[in-house]
BAFI-3210 file (N, C-alpha, C; in Angstrom, 3 decimals, decimal comma, padded with zeros to 6 digits):
// residues 90
n [1|2|3|4|5|6|7|8|9|10|11|12|13|14|15|16|17|18|19|20|21|22|23|24|25|26|27|28|29|30|31|32|33|34|35|36|37|38|39|40|41|42|43|44|45|46|47|48|49|50|51|52|53|54|55|56|57|58|59|60|61|62|63|64|65|66|67|68|69|70|71|72|73|74|75|76|77|78|79|80|81|82|83|84|85|86|87|88|89|90]
n.u [-144,801|-146,847|-147,541|-150,469|-149,804|-147,615|-148,891|-150,654|-148,763|-147,479|-149,510|-150,233|-152,428|-154,459|-156,226|-155,701|-158,125|-159,831|-158,831|-159,254|-162,033|-162,533|-161,593|-163,414|-165,696|-165,010|-163,695|-161,033|-158,854|-156,845|-154,522|-154,884|-152,927|-151,869|-153,556|-153,101|-153,242|-152,001|-150,625|-150,388|-148,926|-151,102|-153,224|-152,488|-152,517|-155,238|-156,308|-155,166|-156,509|-159,167|-158,862|-158,229|-160,586|-162,423|-161,263|-160,175|-162,028|-164,430|-166,231|-168,943|-169,453|-171,409|-171,219|-168,702|-168,403|-169,726|-168,226|-165,769|-166,525|-167,222|-164,718|-163,250|-164,560|-163,910|-161,073|-160,916|-162,130|-160,298|-158,094|-159,061|-159,510|-156,887|-155,834|-157,273|-156,324|-153,629|-153,916|-154,969|-152,854|-151,118]
n.v [-253,932|-256,720|-259,321|-261,098|-263,757|-264,087|-263,774|-265,969|-268,050|-267,438|-267,809|-270,439|-272,297|-271,212|-270,762|-269,127|-268,470|-268,367|-266,133|-264,141|-264,175|-263,259|-260,699|-259,717|-259,740|-257,742|-258,246|-258,316|-255,732|-254,972|-252,785|-251,758|-251,915|-251,273|-253,327|-255,327|-256,871|-255,504|-256,174|-255,241|-255,647|-255,684|-256,525|-259,138|-260,209|-260,005|-261,699|-264,083|-264,331|-264,677|-267,107|-268,766|-268,538|-269,774|-272,330|-273,483|-272,892|-273,367|-271,406|-270,095|-268,569|-266,600|-265,586|-264,472|-261,659|-260,368|-261,000|-259,843|-257,153|-256,632|-257,057|-255,011|-252,795|-253,145|-252,877|-250,241|-248,897|-249,508|-248,102|-245,467|-245,172|-245,408|-243,083|-241,128|-241,583|-240,922|-238,197|-237,279|-237,676|-235,900]
n.w [018,706|017,923|015,530|014,333|013,866|015,567|018,050|018,084|018,091|020,504|022,420|021,996|022,430|021,021|018,063|014,911|013,694|015,889|017,277|015,353|015,337|017,942|017,685|015,806|017,393|019,041|021,430|021,735|020,892|018,697|016,980|013,546|010,713|007,519|006,579|008,388|011,582|014,587|017,654|021,095|024,381|026,236|024,661|024,100|026,670|027,217|025,261|026,155|028,603|027,677|026,325|028,520|030,017|028,262|027,733|030,134|032,095|030,986|030,071|028,283|025,007|025,150|027,703|027,853|026,915|029,001|031,282|030,518|030,368|033,057|034,280|033,012|034,105|036,796|036,780|035,871|037,997|040,048|039,070|039,198|041,972|042,872|041,704|043,079|045,656|045,295|044,717|047,121|048,851|047,914]
ca.u [-146,095|-146,723|-148,505|-151,411|-149,093|-146,832|-149,812|-151,097|-147,629|-147,238|-150,555|-150,110|-153,686|-155,453|-156,088|-155,844|-159,559|-160,401|-158,394|-159,966|-163,416|-162,534|-161,427|-164,701|-166,620|-164,391|-163,209|-159,631|-158,878|-155,519|-154,474|-154,780|-152,019|-151,583|-154,341|-152,567|-153,460|-150,799|-150,991|-149,497|-148,958|-152,437|-154,052|-152,095|-153,025|-156,693|-156,530|-154,822|-157,629|-160,299|-158,536|-158,366|-162,011|-163,084|-160,680|-159,971|-163,187|-165,604|-167,168|-169,444|-169,236|-172,390|-170,790|-167,403|-168,461|-170,169|-167,057|-164,796|-167,051|-167,079|-163,291|-162,868|-165,080|-163,124|-159,761|-161,106|-162,383|-159,023|-157,274|-159,613|-159,239|-155,465|-155,638|-157,800|-155,359|-152,443|-154,285|-155,163|-151,533|-150,457]
ca.v [-254,470|-258,088|-259,728|-262,137|-265,041|-264,117|-263,982|-267,366|-268,866|-267,117|-268,409|-271,879|-273,055|-270,407|-270,774|-267,824|-268,250|-267,953|-264,766|-263,273|-264,105|-262,395|-259,338|-259,364|-259,487|-256,625|-258,688|-257,921|-254,567|-254,594|-251,768|-252,281|-251,111|-251,913|-254,550|-256,338|-256,583|-255,339|-256,352|-254,830|-256,597|-255,774|-257,329|-260,534|-260,596|-260,165|-262,935|-265,189|-264,431|-265,259|-268,520|-269,466|-268,602|-270,757|-273,671|-274,022|-272,667|-273,755|-270,291|-270,063|-267,312|-265,602|-265,013|-263,810|-260,191|-259,922|-261,105|-258,834|-255,850|-256,516|-256,897|-253,672|-251,866|-253,337|-252,271|-248,799|-248,448|-249,560|-247,001|-244,226|-245,136|-245,104|-241,676|-240,345|-241,751|-240,120|-236,781|-236,982|-237,648|-234,890]
ca.w [018,312|017,435|014,515|014,736|013,872|016,791|019,177|018,024|018,542|021,915|023,253|021,837|022,392|020,309|016,610|014,246|013,475|017,175|017,533|014,407|015,826|019,124|017,170|015,200|018,512|019,760|022,731|021,652|020,001|018,201|015,922|012,195|009,912|006,227|006,465|009,305|012,994|015,394|019,045|022,177|025,495|026,846|023,753|024,299|027,990|027,108|024,494|027,060|029,539|026,956|026,108|029,800|030,346|027,394|027,767|031,473|032,944|030,191|029,946|026,908|024,291|025,563|028,980|027,715|026,942|030,330|032,161|030,097|030,767|034,509|034,576|032,580|035,107|038,010|036,587|035,796|039,367|040,772|038,571|039,747|043,405|042,992|041,358|044,207|046,747|044,953|044,845|048,540|049,478|047,452]
c.u [-145,884|-147,843|-149,418|-150,726|-148,234|-147,728|-150,298|-149,984|-147,371|-148,254|-150,567|-151,401|-154,791|-155,180|-156,268|-157,322|-160,248|-160,081|-159,102|-161,427|-163,506|-162,370|-162,750|-165,744|-166,180|-164,045|-161,729|-159,577|-157,473|-155,632|-154,456|-153,911|-151,664|-152,293|-153,903|-152,861|-152,120|-151,206|-149,933|-149,721|-150,349|-153,387|-153,756|-152,604|-154,524|-157,029|-156,219|-155,954|-158,836|-160,068|-158,704|-159,822|-162,705|-162,574|-160,621|-161,201|-164,504|-166,673|-167,624|-169,313|-170,234|-171,961|-169,494|-167,533|-168,910|-168,987|-166,027|-165,241|-166,895|-165,619|-162,798|-163,332|-164,267|-161,760|-159,854|-161,336|-161,094|-158,104|-157,747|-159,328|-157,772|-155,173|-156,137|-156,855|-154,121|-152,731|-154,427|-153,823|-150,719|-149,746]
c.v [-255,834|-258,427|-260,821|-263,503|-265,186|-264,413|-265,420|-268,286|-268,667|-267,810|-269,926|-272,648|-272,332|-270,464|-269,360|-267,482|-267,791|-266,483|-263,780|-263,118|-263,164|-260,935|-258,859|-259,038|-258,292|-256,987|-258,342|-256,824|-254,160|-253,449|-252,476|-251,334|-251,893|-253,255|-255,664|-255,903|-256,499|-255,286|-255,787|-255,796|-256,767|-256,599|-258,816|-261,036|-260,840|-261,440|-264,157|-265,417|-265,094|-266,751|-269,313|-269,596|-269,703|-272,169|-274,262|-273,899|-272,971|-272,666|-270,231|-268,656|-266,222|-264,907|-264,218|-262,281|-259,634|-259,923|-260,037|-257,434|-255,628|-256,323|-255,512|-252,630|-251,944|-252,656|-250,755|-248,221|-248,450|-248,412|-245,681|-244,096|-244,814|-243,648|-240,772|-240,422|-240,914|-238,631|-236,397|-236,879|-236,442|-233,944]
c.w [017,664|016,439|015,062|014,784|015,129|017,991|019,223|018,524|020,033|022,827|023,145|021,685|021,638|018,820|016,059|014,057|014,756|017,440|016,602|014,807|017,034|018,726|016,564|016,267|019,363|021,206|022,866|020,593|019,546|017,197|014,573|011,384|008,647|006,098|007,398|010,750|013,709|016,865|019,978|023,334|026,097|025,972|023,949|025,648|027,936|026,325|025,352|028,068|028,876|026,734|027,398|030,211|029,551|027,633|029,166|032,363|032,247|030,142|028,492|026,313|024,681|026,851|028,871|027,735|028,294|031,293|031,806|030,518|032,266|034,912|034,169|033,600|036,397|037,891|036,500|037,195|040,193|040,354|039,163|041,234|043,652|042,708|042,481|045,397|046,518|045,144|046,308|049,282|049,053|046,878]
res [m|m|t|i|d|f|v|v|a|e|l|g|t|v|r|r|e|d|l|e|e|w|i|a|h|q|w|v|l|p|e|q|q|d|g|q|y|l|f|v|a|i|d|i|a|r|a|r|l|i|a|e|l|r|q|e|m|a|v|n|d|e|a|i|p|i|i|l|s|l|l|d|q|l|y|d|l|r|r|r|i|g|a|y|g|d|a|a|r|g]
***
């Protein structure tokens, strides 16, 4: 698990304040332990995606939760289809 300072350094273009705002909006959901956020790889990937959406694609903050929700649904559907395929094979 990685700390918020590690994530900020890893992403390079994201400020701590931005990441804390994304956590407050529940766009990124790290664990909290002893008053400190702890991130796993999926949290960092999601923060990287949010940063790219905002910085490279100029997506505004109102659209971010919609895009994240749609992506979450897409990944869940892919997971379910894979599980059905596995069950059908056997």
